[in-house]
mmJSON file of the N, C-alpha and C atoms, coordinates in Angstrom:
{"data_MODEL":{"atom_site":{
"group_PDB":["ATOM","ATOM","ATOM","ATOM","ATOM","ATOM","ATOM","ATOM","ATOM","ATOM","ATOM","ATOM","ATOM","ATOM","ATOM","ATOM","ATOM","ATOM","ATOM","ATOM","ATOM","ATOM","ATOM","ATOM","ATOM","ATOM","ATOM","ATOM","ATOM","ATOM","ATOM","ATOM","ATOM","ATOM","ATOM","ATOM","ATOM","ATOM","ATOM","ATOM","ATOM","ATOM","ATOM","ATOM","ATOM","ATOM","ATOM","ATOM","ATOM","ATOM","ATOM","ATOM","ATOM","ATOM","ATOM","ATOM","ATOM","ATOM","ATOM","ATOM","ATOM","ATOM","ATOM","ATOM","ATOM","ATOM","ATOM","ATOM","ATOM","ATOM","ATOM","ATOM","ATOM","ATOM","ATOM","ATOM","ATOM","ATOM","ATOM","ATOM","ATOM","ATOM","ATOM","ATOM","ATOM","ATOM","ATOM","ATOM","ATOM","ATOM","ATOM","ATOM","ATOM","ATOM","ATOM","ATOM","ATOM","ATOM","ATOM","ATOM","ATOM","ATOM","ATOM","ATOM","ATOM","ATOM","ATOM","ATOM","ATOM","ATOM","ATOM","ATOM","ATOM","ATOM","ATOM","ATOM","ATOM","ATOM","ATOM","ATOM","ATOM","ATOM","ATOM","ATOM","ATOM","ATOM","ATOM","ATOM","ATOM","ATOM","ATOM","ATOM","ATOM","ATOM","ATOM","ATOM","ATOM","ATOM","ATOM","ATOM","ATOM","ATOM","ATOM","ATOM","ATOM","ATOM","ATOM","ATOM","ATOM","ATOM","ATOM","ATOM","ATOM","ATOM","ATOM","ATOM","ATOM","ATOM","ATOM","ATOM","ATOM","ATOM","ATOM","ATOM","ATOM","ATOM","ATOM","ATOM","ATOM","ATOM","ATOM","ATOM","ATOM","ATOM","ATOM","ATOM","ATOM","ATOM","ATOM","ATOM","ATOM","ATOM","ATOM","ATOM","ATOM","ATOM","ATOM","ATOM","ATOM","ATOM","ATOM","ATOM","ATOM","ATOM","ATOM","ATOM","ATOM","ATOM","ATOM","ATOM","ATOM","ATOM","ATOM","ATOM","ATOM","ATOM","ATOM","ATOM","ATOM","ATOM","ATOM","ATOM","ATOM","ATOM","ATOM","ATOM","ATOM","ATOM","ATOM","ATOM","ATOM","ATOM","ATOM","ATOM","ATOM","ATOM","ATOM","ATOM","ATOM","ATOM","ATOM","ATOM","ATOM","ATOM","ATOM","ATOM","ATOM","ATOM","ATOM","ATOM","ATOM","ATOM","ATOM"],
"id":[1,2,3,4,5,6,7,8,9,10,11,12,13,14,15,16,17,18,19,20,21,22,23,24,25,26,27,28,29,30,31,32,33,34,35,36,37,38,39,40,41,42,43,44,45,46,47,48,49,50,51,52,53,54,55,56,57,58,59,60,61,62,63,64,65,66,67,68,69,70,71,72,73,74,75,76,77,78,79,80,81,82,83,84,85,86,87,88,89,90,91,92,93,94,95,96,97,98,99,100,101,102,103,104,105,106,107,108,109,110,111,112,113,114,115,116,117,118,119,120,121,122,123,124,125,126,127,128,129,130,131,132,133,134,135,136,137,138,139,140,141,142,143,144,145,146,147,148,149,150,151,152,153,154,155,156,157,158,159,160,161,162,163,164,165,166,167,168,169,170,171,172,173,174,175,176,177,178,179,180,181,182,183,184,185,186,187,188,189,190,191,192,193,194,195,196,197,198,199,200,201,202,203,204,205,206,207,208,209,210,211,212,213,214,215,216,217,218,219,220,221,222,223,224,225,226,227,228,229,230,231,232,233,234,235,236,237,238,239,240,241,242,243],
"type_symbol":["N","C","C","N","C","C","N","C","C","N","C","C","N","C","C","N","C","C","N","C","C","N","C","C","N","C","C","N","C","C","N","C","C","N","C","C","N","C","C","N","C","C","N","C","C","N","C","C","N","C","C","N","C","C","N","C","C","N","C","C","N","C","C","N","C","C","N","C","C","N","C","C","N","C","C","N","C","C","N","C","C","N","C","C","N","C","C","N","C","C","N","C","C","N","C","C","N","C","C","N","C","C","N","C","C","N","C","C","N","C","C","N","C","C","N","C","C","N","C","C","N","C","C","N","C","C","N","C","C","N","C","C","N","C","C","N","C","C","N","C","C","N","C","C","N","C","C","N","C","C","N","C","C","N","C","C","N","C","C","N","C","C","N","C","C","N","C","C","N","C","C","N","C","C","N","C","C","N","C","C","N","C","C","N","C","C","N","C","C","N","C","C","N","C","C","N","C","C","N","C","C","N","C","C","N","C","C","N","C","C","N","C","C","N","C","C","N","C","C","N","C","C","N","C","C","N","C","C","N","C","C","N","C","C","N","C","C","N","C","C","N","C","C"],
"label_atom_id":["N","CA","C","N","CA","C","N","CA","C","N","CA","C","N","CA","C","N","CA","C","N","CA","C","N","CA","C","N","CA","C","N","CA","C","N","CA","C","N","CA","C","N","CA","C","N","CA","C","N","CA","C","N","CA","C","N","CA","C","N","CA","C","N","CA","C","N","CA","C","N","CA","C","N","CA","C","N","CA","C","N","CA","C","N","CA","C","N","CA","C","N","CA","C","N","CA","C","N","CA","C","N","CA","C","N","CA","C","N","CA","C","N","CA","C","N","CA","C","N","CA","C","N","CA","C","N","CA","C","N","CA","C","N","CA","C","N","CA","C","N","CA","C","N","CA","C","N","CA","C","N","CA","C","N","CA","C","N","CA","C","N","CA","C","N","CA","C","N","CA","C","N","CA","C","N","CA","C","N","CA","C","N","CA","C","N","CA","C","N","CA","C","N","CA","C","N","CA","C","N","CA","C","N","CA","C","N","CA","C","N","CA","C","N","CA","C","N","CA","C","N","CA","C","N","CA","C","N","CA","C","N","CA","C","N","CA","C","N","CA","C","N","CA","C","N","CA","C","N","CA","C","N","CA","C","N","CA","C","N","CA","C","N","CA","C","N","CA","C","N","CA","C","N","CA","C","N","CA","C","N","CA","C"],
"label_alt_id":[null,null,null,null,null,null,null,null,null,null,null,null,null,null,null,null,null,null,null,null,null,null,null,null,null,null,null,null,null,null,null,null,null,null,null,null,null,null,null,null,null,null,null,null,null,null,null,null,null,null,null,null,null,null,null,null,null,null,null,null,null,null,null,null,null,null,null,null,null,null,null,null,null,null,null,null,null,null,null,null,null,null,null,null,null,null,null,null,null,null,null,null,null,null,null,null,null,null,null,null,null,null,null,null,null,null,null,null,null,null,null,null,null,null,null,null,null,null,null,null,null,null,null,null,null,null,null,null,null,null,null,null,null,null,null,null,null,null,null,null,null,null,null,null,null,null,null,null,null,null,null,null,null,null,null,null,null,null,null,null,null,null,null,null,null,null,null,null,null,null,null,null,null,null,null,null,null,null,null,null,null,null,null,null,null,null,null,null,null,null,null,null,null,null,null,null,null,null,null,null,null,null,null,null,null,null,null,null,null,null,null,null,null,null,null,null,null,null,null,null,null,null,null,null,null,null,null,null,null,null,null,null,null,null,null,null,null,null,null,null,null,null,null],
"label_comp_id":["UNK","UNK","UNK","UNK","UNK","UNK","UNK","UNK","UNK","UNK","UNK","UNK","UNK","UNK","UNK","UNK","UNK","UNK","UNK","UNK","UNK","UNK","UNK","UNK","UNK","UNK","UNK","UNK","UNK","UNK","UNK","UNK","UNK","UNK","UNK","UNK","UNK","UNK","UNK","UNK","UNK","UNK","UNK","UNK","UNK","UNK","UNK","UNK","UNK","UNK","UNK","UNK","UNK","UNK","UNK","UNK","UNK","UNK","UNK","UNK","UNK","UNK","UNK","UNK","UNK","UNK","UNK","UNK","UNK","UNK","UNK","UNK","UNK","UNK","UNK","UNK","UNK","UNK","UNK","UNK","UNK","UNK","UNK","UNK","UNK","UNK","UNK","UNK","UNK","UNK","UNK","UNK","UNK","UNK","UNK","UNK","UNK","UNK","UNK","UNK","UNK","UNK","UNK","UNK","UNK","UNK","UNK","UNK","UNK","UNK","UNK","UNK","UNK","UNK","UNK","UNK","UNK","UNK","UNK","UNK","UNK","UNK","UNK","UNK","UNK","UNK","UNK","UNK","UNK","UNK","UNK","UNK","UNK","UNK","UNK","UNK","UNK","UNK","UNK","UNK","UNK","UNK","UNK","UNK","UNK","UNK","UNK","UNK","UNK","UNK","UNK","UNK","UNK","UNK","UNK","UNK","UNK","UNK","UNK","UNK","UNK","UNK","UNK","UNK","UNK","UNK","UNK","UNK","UNK","UNK","UNK","UNK","UNK","UNK","UNK","UNK","UNK","UNK","UNK","UNK","UNK","UNK","UNK","UNK","UNK","UNK","UNK","UNK","UNK","UNK","UNK","UNK","UNK","UNK","UNK","UNK","UNK","UNK","UNK","UNK","UNK","UNK","UNK","UNK","UNK","UNK","UNK","UNK","UNK","UNK","UNK","UNK","UNK","UNK","UNK","UNK","UNK","UNK","UNK","UNK","UNK","UNK","UNK","UNK","UNK","UNK","UNK","UNK","UNK","UNK","UNK","UNK","UNK","UNK","UNK","UNK","UNK","UNK","UNK","UNK","UNK","UNK","UNK"],
"label_asym_id":["A","A","A","A","A","A","A","A","A","A","A","A","A","A","A","A","A","A","A","A","A","A","A","A","A","A","A","A","A","A","A","A","A","A","A","A","A","A","A","A","A","A","A","A","A","A","A","A","A","A","A","A","A","A","A","A","A","A","A","A","A","A","A","A","A","A","A","A","A","A","A","A","A","A","A","A","A","A","A","A","A","A","A","A","A","A","A","A","A","A","A","A","A","A","A","A","A","A","A","A","A","A","A","A","A","A","A","A","A","A","A","A","A","A","A","A","A","A","A","A","A","A","A","A","A","A","A","A","A","A","A","A","A","A","A","A","A","A","A","A","A","A","A","A","A","A","A","A","A","A","A","A","A","A","A","A","A","A","A","A","A","A","A","A","A","A","A","A","A","A","A","A","A","A","A","A","A","A","A","A","A","A","A","A","A","A","A","A","A","A","A","A","A","A","A","A","A","A","A","A","A","A","A","A","A","A","A","A","A","A","A","A","A","A","A","A","A","A","A","A","A","A","A","A","A","A","A","A","A","A","A","A","A","A","A","A","A","A","A","A","A","A","A"],
"label_entity_id":["1","1","1","1","1","1","1","1","1","1","1","1","1","1","1","1","1","1","1","1","1","1","1","1","1","1","1","1","1","1","1","1","1","1","1","1","1","1","1","1","1","1","1","1","1","1","1","1","1","1","1","1","1","1","1","1","1","1","1","1","1","1","1","1","1","1","1","1","1","1","1","1","1","1","1","1","1","1","1","1","1","1","1","1","1","1","1","1","1","1","1","1","1","1","1","1","1","1","1","1","1","1","1","1","1","1","1","1","1","1","1","1","1","1","1","1","1","1","1","1","1","1","1","1","1","1","1","1","1","1","1","1","1","1","1","1","1","1","1","1","1","1","1","1","1","1","1","1","1","1","1","1","1","1","1","1","1","1","1","1","1","1","1","1","1","1","1","1","1","1","1","1","1","1","1","1","1","1","1","1","1","1","1","1","1","1","1","1","1","1","1","1","1","1","1","1","1","1","1","1","1","1","1","1","1","1","1","1","1","1","1","1","1","1","1","1","1","1","1","1","1","1","1","1","1","1","1","1","1","1","1","1","1","1","1","1","1","1","1","1","1","1","1"],
"label_seq_id":[1,1,1,2,2,2,3,3,3,4,4,4,5,5,5,6,6,6,7,7,7,8,8,8,9,9,9,10,10,10,11,11,11,12,12,12,13,13,13,14,14,14,15,15,15,16,16,16,17,17,17,18,18,18,19,19,19,20,20,20,21,21,21,22,22,22,23,23,23,24,24,24,25,25,25,26,26,26,27,27,27,28,28,28,29,29,29,30,30,30,31,31,31,32,32,32,33,33,33,34,34,34,35,35,35,36,36,36,37,37,37,38,38,38,39,39,39,40,40,40,41,41,41,42,42,42,43,43,43,44,44,44,45,45,45,46,46,46,47,47,47,48,48,48,49,49,49,50,50,50,51,51,51,52,52,52,53,53,53,54,54,54,55,55,55,56,56,56,57,57,57,58,58,58,59,59,59,60,60,60,61,61,61,62,62,62,63,63,63,64,64,64,65,65,65,66,66,66,67,67,67,68,68,68,69,69,69,70,70,70,71,71,71,72,72,72,73,73,73,74,74,74,75,75,75,76,76,76,77,77,77,78,78,78,79,79,79,80,80,80,81,81,81],
"pdbx_PDB_ins_code":[null,null,null,null,null,null,null,null,null,null,null,null,null,null,null,null,null,null,null,null,null,null,null,null,null,null,null,null,null,null,null,null,null,null,null,null,null,null,null,null,null,null,null,null,null,null,null,null,null,null,null,null,null,null,null,null,null,null,null,null,null,null,null,null,null,null,null,null,null,null,null,null,null,null,null,null,null,null,null,null,null,null,null,null,null,null,null,null,null,null,null,null,null,null,null,null,null,null,null,null,null,null,null,null,null,null,null,null,null,null,null,null,null,null,null,null,null,null,null,null,null,null,null,null,null,null,null,null,null,null,null,null,null,null,null,null,null,null,null,null,null,null,null,null,null,null,null,null,null,null,null,null,null,null,null,null,null,null,null,null,null,null,null,null,null,null,null,null,null,null,null,null,null,null,null,null,null,null,null,null,null,null,null,null,null,null,null,null,null,null,null,null,null,null,null,null,null,null,null,null,null,null,null,null,null,null,null,null,null,null,null,null,null,null,null,null,null,null,null,null,null,null,null,null,null,null,null,null,null,null,null,null,null,null,null,null,null,null,null,null,null,null,null],
"Cartn_x":[50.586,49.693,48.552,48.178,47.1,45.971,44.745,43.573,42.855,42.504,41.743,40.542,39.516,38.322,38.396,37.807,37.717,36.37,36.395,35.16,34.352,33.143,32.292,32.912,33.845,34.541,35.869,36.147,37.39,38.587,38.365,39.464,39.814,41.094,41.549,42.316,42.452,43.242,44.479,45.642,46.88,47.003,47.172,47.283,48.418,48.2,49.166,50.546,50.581,51.877,52.677,52.001,52.682,53.114,52.231,52.596,53.821,53.842,54.991,56.257,56.143,57.309,57.939,57.09,57.591,57.717,57.376,57.503,56.538,55.332,54.32,53.511,53.494,52.802,51.669,50.723,49.636,50.204,49.635,50.09,51.157,51.787,52.783,52.096,52.858,52.331,52.797,51.957,52.326,52.073,52.831,52.654,51.927,50.951,50.198,50.624,51.234,51.706,50.709,50.312,49.334,50.071,49.933,50.564,49.523,48.452,47.418,46.476,46.876,46.008,46.353,47.261,47.599,48.148,48.109,48.656,49.689,50.626,51.655,51.653,51.637,51.664,53.05,53.694,55.07,55.111,55.679,55.776,56.709,56.336,57.176,57.961,59.248,60.101,60.617,60.538,60.983,62.423,63.032,64.415,65.351,65.914,66.767,68.047,68.42,69.618,69.47,68.236,67.998,67.794,67.637,67.397,68.584,68.276,69.306,69.955,69.437,70.053,69.879,68.775,68.551,68.907,69.735,70.16,69.651,68.913,68.432,68.874,69.085,69.459,68.234,67.041,65.795,64.801,63.684,62.704,62.145,61.838,61.305,60.059,59.222,58.007,58.346,59.385,59.802,60.366,61.148,61.712,60.579,59.592,58.467,57.663,57.463,56.732,57.46,58.783,59.561,59.46,59.524,59.413,58.06,56.983,55.639,55.518,56.101,56.045,56.796,57.949,58.684,57.866,57.168,56.319,55.205,54.582,53.519,54.061,55.253,55.859,56.161,56.691,56.971,55.694,54.622,53.345,52.809,52.937,52.455,53.214,54.537,55.339,54.966,54.722,54.355,53.088,52.142,50.86,50.811,51.962,52.059,51.331,51.2,50.497,51.432],
"Cartn_y":[121.244,122.28,121.634,122.239,121.754,122.773,122.301,123.182,123.006,124.113,124.092,125.012,124.8,125.643,126.706,127.85,128.936,128.796,128.831,128.699,129.996,129.951,131.146,132.258,131.9,132.886,133.331,132.895,133.276,132.454,131.325,130.496,129.405,129.004,127.856,126.923,125.673,124.702,124.382,124.568,124.181,122.667,121.981,120.521,120.053,118.92,118.367,118.195,117.711,117.471,118.765,119.86,121.148,121.664,121.55,121.982,121.232,119.899,119.103,119.476,119.637,119.968,121.291,122.281,123.611,123.83,122.805,122.919,123.917,124.02,124.931,124.185,124.716,124.097,124.988,124.425,125.243,126.452,127.609,128.838,129.585,128.935,129.614,130.662,131.631,132.675,132.449,132.866,132.875,134.277,134.657,135.954,135.732,136.57,136.486,137.651,137.339,138.364,138.495,139.719,140.006,140.449,139.674,140.0,140.36,140.977,141.394,140.267,139.425,138.327,137.005,137.031,135.823,136.186,135.208,135.396,134.307,134.617,133.658,133.633,132.434,132.271,131.794,132.546,132.265,132.092,130.986,130.837,131.873,132.396,133.338,132.527,132.456,131.685,132.569,132.08,132.845,132.54,131.567,131.183,132.236,133.092,134.175,133.665,132.407,131.866,131.786,131.706,131.602,132.954,134.001,135.314,135.73,136.207,136.674,135.571,134.339,133.23,133.398,134.019,134.305,135.756,135.978,137.329,137.688,138.777,139.285,140.733,141.174,142.567,143.465,142.878,143.631,142.959,143.613,143.023,141.693,140.773,139.467,139.593,140.572,140.769,140.997,141.787,142.036,140.772,140.01,138.753,137.795,137.656,136.752,137.209,138.507,139.024,138.648,138.783,138.424,136.93,136.106,134.656,134.311,134.908,134.638,135.075,136.221,136.697,135.731,135.245,134.266,132.993,132.554,131.369,131.597,132.787,133.098,133.087,133.662,133.69,132.284,131.427,130.044,129.299,129.496,128.877,129.36,130.665,131.229,130.617,130.483,129.865,128.402,127.737,126.312,126.1,127.024,126.902,127.708,128.283,128.978,130.311,130.944,132.245,133.371],
"Cartn_z":[42.207,42.671,43.433,44.547,45.39,45.364,45.243,45.27,46.593,47.227,48.474,48.317,49.129,49.083,50.163,49.875,50.841,51.551,52.89,53.663,53.59,54.106,54.133,54.981,55.859,56.692,56.068,54.847,54.173,54.593,55.243,55.734,54.72,54.744,53.96,54.893,54.473,55.228,54.403,55.0,54.327,54.427,53.296,53.342,54.249,54.901,55.852,55.226,53.975,53.326,53.188,52.909,52.778,54.15,55.155,56.512,57.006,56.778,57.226,56.474,55.162,54.335,54.764,55.101,55.449,56.945,57.735,59.18,59.798,59.235,59.764,60.815,62.028,63.155,63.636,64.414,64.962,65.711,65.45,66.086,65.306,64.325,63.499,62.632,62.198,61.333,59.905,58.949,57.536,57.013,56.014,55.382,54.064,53.776,52.527,51.648,50.502,49.573,48.429,48.117,47.065,45.808,44.732,43.457,42.406,42.834,41.897,41.55,40.602,40.172,40.844,41.799,42.538,43.913,44.82,46.159,46.424,47.297,47.711,49.233,49.809,51.256,51.657,52.549,52.959,54.472,54.964,56.415,57.016,58.181,58.91,59.926,59.73,60.629,61.74,62.949,64.108,64.478,63.831,64.119,63.53,64.366,63.89,63.231,63.489,62.858,61.345,60.866,59.429,58.764,59.559,58.98,58.124,56.919,56.013,55.205,55.284,54.559,53.047,52.632,51.218,50.953,49.97,49.636,48.249,48.155,46.886,46.762,45.52,45.316,45.174,45.372,45.34,46.266,46.588,47.494,46.975,47.907,47.546,46.677,46.96,46.172,44.699,44.415,43.034,42.399,43.154,42.643,42.283,43.178,42.919,41.702,41.544,40.391,39.097,39.083,37.896,37.595,38.637,38.451,37.843,38.367,37.846,36.386,36.048,34.664,33.738,34.18,33.385,33.186,34.24,34.125,33.107,33.126,32.162,30.734,30.552,29.222,28.722,29.593,29.206,28.832,29.592,29.288,27.951,27.682,26.422,25.245,25.387,24.317,24.119,25.242,25.191,24.375,24.528,23.835,22.539,22.136,20.864,20.813,21.94,21.974,21.67],
"occupancy":[1.0,1.0,1.0,1.0,1.0,1.0,1.0,1.0,1.0,1.0,1.0,1.0,1.0,1.0,1.0,1.0,1.0,1.0,1.0,1.0,1.0,1.0,1.0,1.0,1.0,1.0,1.0,1.0,1.0,1.0,1.0,1.0,1.0,1.0,1.0,1.0,1.0,1.0,1.0,1.0,1.0,1.0,1.0,1.0,1.0,1.0,1.0,1.0,1.0,1.0,1.0,1.0,1.0,1.0,1.0,1.0,1.0,1.0,1.0,1.0,1.0,1.0,1.0,1.0,1.0,1.0,1.0,1.0,1.0,1.0,1.0,1.0,1.0,1.0,1.0,1.0,1.0,1.0,1.0,1.0,1.0,1.0,1.0,1.0,1.0,1.0,1.0,1.0,1.0,1.0,1.0,1.0,1.0,1.0,1.0,1.0,1.0,1.0,1.0,1.0,1.0,1.0,1.0,1.0,1.0,1.0,1.0,1.0,1.0,1.0,1.0,1.0,1.0,1.0,1.0,1.0,1.0,1.0,1.0,1.0,1.0,1.0,1.0,1.0,1.0,1.0,1.0,1.0,1.0,1.0,1.0,1.0,1.0,1.0,1.0,1.0,1.0,1.0,1.0,1.0,1.0,1.0,1.0,1.0,1.0,1.0,1.0,1.0,1.0,1.0,1.0,1.0,1.0,1.0,1.0,1.0,1.0,1.0,1.0,1.0,1.0,1.0,1.0,1.0,1.0,1.0,1.0,1.0,1.0,1.0,1.0,1.0,1.0,1.0,1.0,1.0,1.0,1.0,1.0,1.0,1.0,1.0,1.0,1.0,1.0,1.0,1.0,1.0,1.0,1.0,1.0,1.0,1.0,1.0,1.0,1.0,1.0,1.0,1.0,1.0,1.0,1.0,1.0,1.0,1.0,1.0,1.0,1.0,1.0,1.0,1.0,1.0,1.0,1.0,1.0,1.0,1.0,1.0,1.0,1.0,1.0,1.0,1.0,1.0,1.0,1.0,1.0,1.0,1.0,1.0,1.0,1.0,1.0,1.0,1.0,1.0,1.0,1.0,1.0,1.0,1.0,1.0,1.0],
"B_iso_or_equiv":[0.0,0.0,0.0,0.0,0.0,0.0,0.0,0.0,0.0,0.0,0.0,0.0,0.0,0.0,0.0,0.0,0.0,0.0,0.0,0.0,0.0,0.0,0.0,0.0,0.0,0.0,0.0,0.0,0.0,0.0,0.0,0.0,0.0,0.0,0.0,0.0,0.0,0.0,0.0,0.0,0.0,0.0,0.0,0.0,0.0,0.0,0.0,0.0,0.0,0.0,0.0,0.0,0.0,0.0,0.0,0.0,0.0,0.0,0.0,0.0,0.0,0.0,0.0,0.0,0.0,0.0,0.0,0.0,0.0,0.0,0.0,0.0,0.0,0.0,0.0,0.0,0.0,0.0,0.0,0.0,0.0,0.0,0.0,0.0,0.0,0.0,0.0,0.0,0.0,0.0,0.0,0.0,0.0,0.0,0.0,0.0,0.0,0.0,0.0,0.0,0.0,0.0,0.0,0.0,0.0,0.0,0.0,0.0,0.0,0.0,0.0,0.0,0.0,0.0,0.0,0.0,0.0,0.0,0.0,0.0,0.0,0.0,0.0,0.0,0.0,0.0,0.0,0.0,0.0,0.0,0.0,0.0,0.0,0.0,0.0,0.0,0.0,0.0,0.0,0.0,0.0,0.0,0.0,0.0,0.0,0.0,0.0,0.0,0.0,0.0,0.0,0.0,0.0,0.0,0.0,0.0,0.0,0.0,0.0,0.0,0.0,0.0,0.0,0.0,0.0,0.0,0.0,0.0,0.0,0.0,0.0,0.0,0.0,0.0,0.0,0.0,0.0,0.0,0.0,0.0,0.0,0.0,0.0,0.0,0.0,0.0,0.0,0.0,0.0,0.0,0.0,0.0,0.0,0.0,0.0,0.0,0.0,0.0,0.0,0.0,0.0,0.0,0.0,0.0,0.0,0.0,0.0,0.0,0.0,0.0,0.0,0.0,0.0,0.0,0.0,0.0,0.0,0.0,0.0,0.0,0.0,0.0,0.0,0.0,0.0,0.0,0.0,0.0,0.0,0.0,0.0,0.0,0.0,0.0,0.0,0.0,0.0,0.0,0.0,0.0,0.0,0.0,0.0],
"pdbx_formal_charge":[null,null,null,null,null,null,null,null,null,null,null,null,null,null,null,null,null,null,null,null,null,null,null,null,null,null,null,null,null,null,null,null,null,null,null,null,null,null,null,null,null,null,null,null,null,null,null,null,null,null,null,null,null,null,null,null,null,null,null,null,null,null,null,null,null,null,null,null,null,null,null,null,null,null,null,null,null,null,null,null,null,null,null,null,null,null,null,null,null,null,null,null,null,null,null,null,null,null,null,null,null,null,null,null,null,null,null,null,null,null,null,null,null,null,null,null,null,null,null,null,null,null,null,null,null,null,null,null,null,null,null,null,null,null,null,null,null,null,null,null,null,null,null,null,null,null,null,null,null,null,null,null,null,null,null,null,null,null,null,null,null,null,null,null,null,null,null,null,null,null,null,null,null,null,null,null,null,null,null,null,null,null,null,null,null,null,null,null,null,null,null,null,null,null,null,null,null,null,null,null,null,null,null,null,null,null,null,null,null,null,null,null,null,null,null,null,null,null,null,null,null,null,null,null,null,null,null,null,null,null,null,null,null,null,null,null,null,null,null,null,null,null,null],
"auth_seq_id":[1,1,1,2,2,2,3,3,3,4,4,4,5,5,5,6,6,6,7,7,7,8,8,8,9,9,9,10,10,10,11,11,11,12,12,12,13,13,13,14,14,14,15,15,15,16,16,16,17,17,17,18,18,18,19,19,19,20,20,20,21,21,21,22,22,22,23,23,23,24,24,24,25,25,25,26,26,26,27,27,27,28,28,28,29,29,29,30,30,30,31,31,31,32,32,32,33,33,33,34,34,34,35,35,35,36,36,36,37,37,37,38,38,38,39,39,39,40,40,40,41,41,41,42,42,42,43,43,43,44,44,44,45,45,45,46,46,46,47,47,47,48,48,48,49,49,49,50,50,50,51,51,51,52,52,52,53,53,53,54,54,54,55,55,55,56,56,56,57,57,57,58,58,58,59,59,59,60,60,60,61,61,61,62,62,62,63,63,63,64,64,64,65,65,65,66,66,66,67,67,67,68,68,68,69,69,69,70,70,70,71,71,71,72,72,72,73,73,73,74,74,74,75,75,75,76,76,76,77,77,77,78,78,78,79,79,79,80,80,80,81,81,81],
"auth_comp_id":["UNK","UNK","UNK","UNK","UNK","UNK","UNK","UNK","UNK","UNK","UNK","UNK","UNK","UNK","UNK","UNK","UNK","UNK","UNK","UNK","UNK","UNK","UNK","UNK","UNK","UNK","UNK","UNK","UNK","UNK","UNK","UNK","UNK","UNK","UNK","UNK","UNK","UNK","UNK","UNK","UNK","UNK","UNK","UNK","UNK","UNK","UNK","UNK","UNK","UNK","UNK","UNK","UNK","UNK","UNK","UNK","UNK","UNK","UNK","UNK","UNK","UNK","UNK","UNK","UNK","UNK","UNK","UNK","UNK","UNK","UNK","UNK","UNK","UNK","UNK","UNK","UNK","UNK","UNK","UNK","UNK","UNK","UNK","UNK","UNK","UNK","UNK","UNK","UNK","UNK","UNK","UNK","UNK","UNK","UNK","UNK","UNK","UNK","UNK","UNK","UNK","UNK","UNK","UNK","UNK","UNK","UNK","UNK","UNK","UNK","UNK","UNK","UNK","UNK","UNK","UNK","UNK","UNK","UNK","UNK","UNK","UNK","UNK","UNK","UNK","UNK","UNK","UNK","UNK","UNK","UNK","UNK","UNK","UNK","UNK","UNK","UNK","UNK","UNK","UNK","UNK","UNK","UNK","UNK","UNK","UNK","UNK","UNK","UNK","UNK","UNK","UNK","UNK","UNK","UNK","UNK","UNK","UNK","UNK","UNK","UNK","UNK","UNK","UNK","UNK","UNK","UNK","UNK","UNK","UNK","UNK","UNK","UNK","UNK","UNK","UNK","UNK","UNK","UNK","UNK","UNK","UNK","UNK","UNK","UNK","UNK","UNK","UNK","UNK","UNK","UNK","UNK","UNK","UNK","UNK","UNK","UNK","UNK","UNK","UNK","UNK","UNK","UNK","UNK","UNK","UNK","UNK","UNK","UNK","UNK","UNK","UNK","UNK","UNK","UNK","UNK","UNK","UNK","UNK","UNK","UNK","UNK","UNK","UNK","UNK","UNK","UNK","UNK","UNK","UNK","UNK","UNK","UNK","UNK","UNK","UNK","UNK","UNK","UNK","UNK","UNK","UNK","UNK"],
"auth_asym_id":["A","A","A","A","A","A","A","A","A","A","A","A","A","A","A","A","A","A","A","A","A","A","A","A","A","A","A","A","A","A","A","A","A","A","A","A","A","A","A","A","A","A","A","A","A","A","A","A","A","A","A","A","A","A","A","A","A","A","A","A","A","A","A","A","A","A","A","A","A","A","A","A","A","A","A","A","A","A","A","A","A","A","A","A","A","A","A","A","A","A","A","A","A","A","A","A","A","A","A","A","A","A","A","A","A","A","A","A","A","A","A","A","A","A","A","A","A","A","A","A","A","A","A","A","A","A","A","A","A","A","A","A","A","A","A","A","A","A","A","A","A","A","A","A","A","A","A","A","A","A","A","A","A","A","A","A","A","A","A","A","A","A","A","A","A","A","A","A","A","A","A","A","A","A","A","A","A","A","A","A","A","A","A","A","A","A","A","A","A","A","A","A","A","A","A","A","A","A","A","A","A","A","A","A","A","A","A","A","A","A","A","A","A","A","A","A","A","A","A","A","A","A","A","A","A","A","A","A","A","A","A","A","A","A","A","A","A","A","A","A","A","A","A"],
"auth_atom_id":["N","CA","C","N","CA","C","N","CA","C","N","CA","C","N","CA","C","N","CA","C","N","CA","C","N","CA","C","N","CA","C","N","CA","C","N","CA","C","N","CA","C","N","CA","C","N","CA","C","N","CA","C","N","CA","C","N","CA","C","N","CA","C","N","CA","C","N","CA","C","N","CA","C","N","CA","C","N","CA","C","N","CA","C","N","CA","C","N","CA","C","N","CA","C","N","CA","C","N","CA","C","N","CA","C","N","CA","C","N","CA","C","N","CA","C","N","CA","C","N","CA","C","N","CA","C","N","CA","C","N","CA","C","N","CA","C","N","CA","C","N","CA","C","N","CA","C","N","CA","C","N","CA","C","N","CA","C","N","CA","C","N","CA","C","N","CA","C","N","CA","C","N","CA","C","N","CA","C","N","CA","C","N","CA","C","N","CA","C","N","CA","C","N","CA","C","N","CA","C","N","CA","C","N","CA","C","N","CA","C","N","CA","C","N","CA","C","N","CA","C","N","CA","C","N","CA","C","N","CA","C","N","CA","C","N","CA","C","N","CA","C","N","CA","C","N","CA","C","N","CA","C","N","CA","C","N","CA","C","N","CA","C","N","CA","C","N","CA","C","N","CA","C","N","CA","C","N","CA","C","N","CA","C"],
"pdbx_PDB_model_num":[1,1,1,1,1,1,1,1,1,1,1,1,1,1,1,1,1,1,1,1,1,1,1,1,1,1,1,1,1,1,1,1,1,1,1,1,1,1,1,1,1,1,1,1,1,1,1,1,1,1,1,1,1,1,1,1,1,1,1,1,1,1,1,1,1,1,1,1,1,1,1,1,1,1,1,1,1,1,1,1,1,1,1,1,1,1,1,1,1,1,1,1,1,1,1,1,1,1,1,1,1,1,1,1,1,1,1,1,1,1,1,1,1,1,1,1,1,1,1,1,1,1,1,1,1,1,1,1,1,1,1,1,1,1,1,1,1,1,1,1,1,1,1,1,1,1,1,1,1,1,1,1,1,1,1,1,1,1,1,1,1,1,1,1,1,1,1,1,1,1,1,1,1,1,1,1,1,1,1,1,1,1,1,1,1,1,1,1,1,1,1,1,1,1,1,1,1,1,1,1,1,1,1,1,1,1,1,1,1,1,1,1,1,1,1,1,1,1,1,1,1,1,1,1,1,1,1,1,1,1,1,1,1,1,1,1,1,1,1,1,1,1,1]
}}}
C-alpha cells in the first residue's frame, strides 16, 4: 500500500512505480470509483482490443464491494473481532 498526500487543490500524485506498472502516461484518464468509505482508481484504457477481456456476471462496482467486504472480514478474524 502506498500513501500519498492530497494537495490544497484536491490533487494527488500517482507514484511512478504504479504509473509504470499500469502503463499510465501523461494525458491518460483514470476512473475514480466511490465505495462509500473508500475509493478505487482504475486506469481507462483506450485500446479496444482489451475491451471485454474481463467477464463478470455483475457490475465491477459490485464485485469490488464484495472483495472489500471479504477483506474486512478476514482482517476482523485475524484480530479476533
